[in-house]
C-alpha angles and dihedrals in degrees: 000000000000091000090053093061098034119105141295091068128190115272093254092052091047092055091047090051090053090056095042095049091047090056093047089048092055092054093044093048094054089053090047092054091053093049092042093054092051094045092049088060096037094053094041092229093119130228097280098057096033092045095048097044113025099021091041091050094049094049090044094054092093091052092047091053092044092054094046094048093046093049093047089051089058093252100125094160090055091047094049096044092047090058099047094032089056089055092055093046093046093050088053087055089072090063088051092049090048090066089063095056103073100173095071145328109308093229089054093051094045098053108163134152088216091060091050091052092047088056089052090048091052093049090051093050094048089049091052090051091053093046090050092055091056095042131081116314099231133138135193112209087346095306126107114234089235089072090062091044091053092053092047091047091052093048091048091049092052090051092050092048092048091051091048090051091054093047107023117196094179129052130182118240106260111234133174090265097048113114106204119207108234110183109226091016136086093284092242125079141146126039099353117068115241112262112262092012093114093252123117126021122345092236102064084135122187096029094055092042094057094042089052089053093049111102112256091230095050093120096035098086123093118275089242092056091048090052090048092052091047091051092047093053090047090053091053090053091048093052088050089054091056092051091048093051092051090048092048092055089055092049093051094046095042102043103033091232114151118264089231093058096044093043096046101039109024101029093029092053094049090042087056094049096088092052093042096049093039091050092051091046091048091050091051089051090052093249096132098159091049090053094054095038093051091056097045094041091048089051092053090051090049089061086055085057085076088062090048091050091047090056093049095043104084100182097077139290116349089206091062098050090062108120131198093285094051094047090047089052091051092052090047091053089050092052093049091050091052090051090050092048090052090052092051091050098044093042096198105200095209128004143163117337093358091300130086125269088257091058092055091046092048090055091048095047093048092048088051092050093051091044093053093046092048097047 
C-alpha cells in the first residue's frame, strides 16, 4: 500500500498534486500572514526584520525542500532554476499585492531603509551566484566554496541591516500615504489613518474587509502558542514543497520539457504562492512593510537555496551545471530586483494603471523571461 502511493507518481497524479498543493499553500499562507503580523508586534522586532527573516524563512520552506529534493534526485537544472525562478516570480508578487493597496503605490507606503538594504543584499547574493558559475569548478567535500560564502554574506548582511535599524542614518520622507511600522502598535501611524481604524473614507475596501474577518482575539493568545501555530503552518508548506519537487521530476522526465522552464515557471510559481498570498493578506491587514519585507527576505533565502542544492547534489558543483536557461533566469532575477529597488527609492505615490512604474516593469520583465524560456 505504501509503495503504491510513494513517488515517483504517474504524470496525471503529479499534475493533480501540483494543483492540490497550490491550493493548500494559499490557505496556509493567509494564516501565516495573520500570525506573522501579530508576532512582529508581539516580539518588538518590527515588520521589516521579522518579515525578511522569520516570515521569509517560513514561506521559503517549500522552495528549500524543492531544491534539496531535486538536487538529490540528480536534477541539478531543476534545483537551480527553482531557486532563481522563485525569486523572479516572488518579485512579481509585489506588483500583484500593489493592486490591493488602493490608497497609494505599495512601495511608497512601505518606505523602509531595511527594505532598501535587503534589496542590496539580494543583488549581492545573486551576483555572487553568477560569479561562482564562471569561476573555478572546485569542491571541498563535494561542496563548492561559494556555498559557504553565500551563507556568510547573508549573515553579514543581516548584521549590517540590524545595526542600521538600531542607528538609522537614512529616513524616508513621511507623507500622508506612508504607513509606518510601529512594533507593538497598529502598524500604521502618522499621516495616513490606520486601516480599519475608522479614519479616512468609509470605502477603504479590502483592508477593512479582511480586518473585519480577523478574529477579535487573534493577538490574545500566548506568544508560545502563536510561535507554535506559525511553525505548524510552515511545516505544512514544507511538506508541500517535497510533494511538488517529486511531481516536478516526473513532469520533466515524462514530457521532455526543459528543467529550466519547469523549474522557473511551474515550480517557481508555486514556490512564490506563499509570498504572493501572504503579501496580499499583509497588505489587506495594513502591514505594508511586512508585505514588502516578506518578498525581499524570501528572495534572499531563495538564493541560499543554491547552497542547499549544492550540498545535496553529490556529482559536483551546482553552480557549474547551470546552463543558458539558468543563467538567463539569474540575470532576470537581478534585473527585477534592481527595478524594485528603484521603485523603493523613487517612491512614486501613484503610477501607471494604479500601480507604480516598477510594478508595470516587473510584469513586463517577468513576461519576457517566461516568453524566452518557453520559445
